[in-house]
C-alpha positions in Angstrom: 0.1 0.0 0.0 1.2 3.4 -0.9 1.2 6.5 1.6 -2.0 8.5 1.6 -2.1 11.1 -1.4 -4.7 13.8 -1.5 -7.6 12.8 -3.6 -11.1 13.6 -3.4 -12.4 10.4 -5.0 -12.9 6.8 -3.9 -13.7 3.6 -5.9 -15.7 0.6 -4.7 -15.2 -3.1 -5.3 -16.7 -3.3 -8.8 -14.4 -0.6 -10.2 -11.4 -2.8 -9.2 -13.1 -6.1 -10.6 -14.1 -4.4 -13.9 -10.5 -3.1 -14.4 -9.0 -6.5 -13.8 -11.6 -8.3 -16.2 -9.1 -7.9 -19.1 -10.6 -10.3 -21.3 -13.7 -7.9 -21.5 -11.9 -6.3 -24.4 -12.9 -9.2 -26.4 -16.3 -9.6 -25.1 -19.4 -9.4 -27.0 -21.1 -7.7 -24.3 -20.7 -3.9 -25.0 -21.6 -2.8 -21.5 -19.1 -5.0 -19.9 -16.4 -3.9 -22.3 -17.2 -0.2 -21.8 -17.0 -0.6 -18.0 -13.7 -2.4 -18.2 -12.3 0.3 -20.4 -13.8 3.1 -18.3 -12.6 1.6 -14.8 -9.0 1.4 -16.3 -9.1 4.9 -17.4 -10.4 6.1 -14.1 -7.7 4.0 -12.0 -5.0 5.4 -14.2 -6.1 8.9 -13.8 -6.3 8.8 -9.9 -3.2 9.8 -8.0 -4.3 7.3 -5.3 -6.9 4.7 -5.5 -8.8 5.0 -2.3 -10.9 2.1 -1.2 -12.8 1.1 2.1 -11.4 -1.7 4.0 -14.3 -3.9 3.2 -14.2 -3.1 -0.6 -10.5 -4.1 -0.7 -11.3 -7.3 1.3 -14.1 -8.2 -1.3 -11.7 -7.6 -4.1 -8.8 -9.6 -2.4 -11.1 -12.7 -1.9 -10.7 -13.6 -5.5 -7.5 -12.1 -6.6 -4.9 -14.6 -7.5 -1.1 -14.0 -7.1 -0.5 -13.8 -10.9 -3.5 -11.4 -11.4 -2.1 -9.2 -8.7 1.4 -9.1 -10.3 -0.2 -7.9 -13.7 -2.3 -5.1 -11.9 0.6 -4.0 -9.8 1.1 -0.5 -11.6 -2.6 0.2 -10.3 -2.5 -1.8 -7.1 0.6 0.1 -6.0 -1.6 3.2 -5.6 -4.0 1.7 -3.6 -4.8 3.4 -0.1 -7.1 1.5 2.3 -9.4 3.4 4.4 -9.9 1.8 7.7 -13.3 0.7 9.2 -13.9 2.0 12.6 -16.8 2.8 15.1 -17.9 6.1 13.6 -18.1 4.5 10.2 -20.2 1.7 11.7 -22.5 4.1 13.2 -23.1 6.1 9.9 -23.6 2.8 7.9 -26.1 1.7 10.4 -28.0 5.2 9.8 -27.9 4.8 6.0 -29.5 1.4 6.2 -32.2 2.8 8.6 -32.8 5.6 6.2 -33.0 3.3 3.2 -35.4 1.0 5.1 -37.9 3.8 6.1 -37.7 5.7 2.7 -40.6 5.3 0.3 -38.8 6.9 -2.5 -37.3 5.2 -5.5 -38.0 1.7 -6.9 -39.5 -0.9 -4.8 -36.6 -3.1 -5.4 -33.0 -1.9 -5.3 -31.4 -5.4 -4.6 -33.9 -5.8 -1.5 -32.3 -3.2 0.5 -35.5 -2.6 2.6 -35.3 -6.1 4.2 -33.2 -7.1 7.2 -32.5 -10.8 6.5 -31.0 -12.9 3.6 -34.0 -13.8 1.5 -35.3 -14.4 -1.9 -36.2 -11.0 -3.7 -39.8 -11.1 -4.8 -39.0 -9.1 -8.0 -35.8 -10.7 -9.3 -36.0 -14.1 -7.5 -32.3 -14.1 -6.4 -31.3 -14.7 -3.1 -29.6 -11.6 -1.5 -27.5 -11.6 1.6 -27.9 -9.3 4.4 -24.0 -9.3 4.7 -23.7 -7.7 1.2 -26.1 -4.9 2.3 -23.9 -4.2 5.2 -20.8 -4.3 3.0 -22.6 -1.7 0.7 -23.5 0.5 3.6 -20.0 0.3 5.0 -18.5 1.4 1.7 -20.8 4.4 1.5 -20.3 5.3 5.0 -16.5 5.3 4.9 -16.7 7.8 1.9 -19.0 10.0 4.1 -17.1 9.9 7.4 -13.6 10.5 6.4 -14.5 13.8 5.2 -12.2 14.2 2.4 -14.0 12.5 -0.3 -16.4 14.3 -2.8 -17.2 11.3 -5.0 -17.4 7.6 -4.5 -17.3 5.8 -8.0 -19.5 2.7 -8.4 -21.5 0.5 -10.8 -23.2 -1.3 -7.7 -26.8 -0.4 -7.6 -27.0 -1.0 -4.0 -24.1 1.3 -3.2 -25.6 3.9 -5.5 -28.9 3.6 -3.8 -27.5 4.0 -0.4 -25.5 7.0 -1.8 -28.7 8.9 -2.1 -28.8 9.2 1.7 -25.1 10.1 2.1 -24.1 13.8 3.2 -21.2 15.6 1.8 -20.3 13.0 -0.8 -22.0 11.6 -4.0 -22.0 8.2 -5.4 -21.8 8.1 -9.3 -21.1 5.7 -12.1 -17.8 6.6 -13.9 -18.2 7.7 -17.5 -15.6 6.9 -20.3 -13.4 10.1 -21.2 -12.9 8.5 -24.6 -15.2 6.5 -26.9 -12.9 3.5 -27.0 -9.9 2.3 -24.8 -6.9 3.6 -26.5 -4.2 0.8 -26.2 -1.4 3.2 -27.3 -2.3 5.8 -24.8 -2.4 3.3 -22.0 0.3 0.8 -23.2 2.0 0.6 -19.7 -1.1 -0.6 -18.1 -2.0 -3.0 -21.0 1.6 -4.4 -20.8 1.3 -4.8 -17.0 -2.0 -6.6 -17.1 -1.1 -8.8 -19.8 -3.2 -7.5 -22.6 -6.0 -9.6 -23.6 -4.5 -12.8 -22.6 -4.8 -12.2 -18.7 -7.1 -14.4 -16.6 -10.6 -13.3 -15.8 -11.7 -12.7 -12.1 -15.3 -14.1 -11.8 -17.7 -11.6 -10.4 -19.6 -14.1 -8.3 -16.2 -15.4 -6.8 -15.8 -11.9 -5.4 -19.2 -12.0 -3.7 -20.2 -8.5 -5.2 -23.4 -9.2 -6.8 -22.4 -8.1 -10.3 -25.4 -10.2 -11.6 -27.7 -8.1 -9.7 -27.2 -5.0 -11.7 -29.7 -5.8 -14.3 
């Protein structure tokens, strides 16, 4: 981990996952390809890749040694923000606000329920632990006080971000229509181009399948 660098932005688990998902460049799924490209652009741009401790843990769960080596130029910039008592308090408040709110869609990955159960809308089983993780990630960005933007593709994180104060949760947008391999040659070389192995989303426990 590098020393803290002044940076008003944080990323959640899925940004790291999509950036590592190098075979997405060959994918027929345009949305995955775009997210892969955009995540790499974002992580390359940031002077420090700030993540909450729980997001870093989620990412590390499925990261192999060879994958870590290929991502080293990016991972060397990672700064992990600790999880402490004040963050726990705010995370709980965010969940209470979301549970008591009647705004927004009826189902945002079943955030209005307290226990692991099958969602009546999407029929998937969603864990209470993942909801807690989403809340901790958003609360970390809010409590540390130096974050203006938390970047995420995760609908649960984005939904909870509606109740966060002093920081916003947004999806990153690509600064270029296509990923430019010449402009980002160093990162492409480091991560092994299109031949690098894939990190399965489900293996990391981040519910990428629940985005649709």
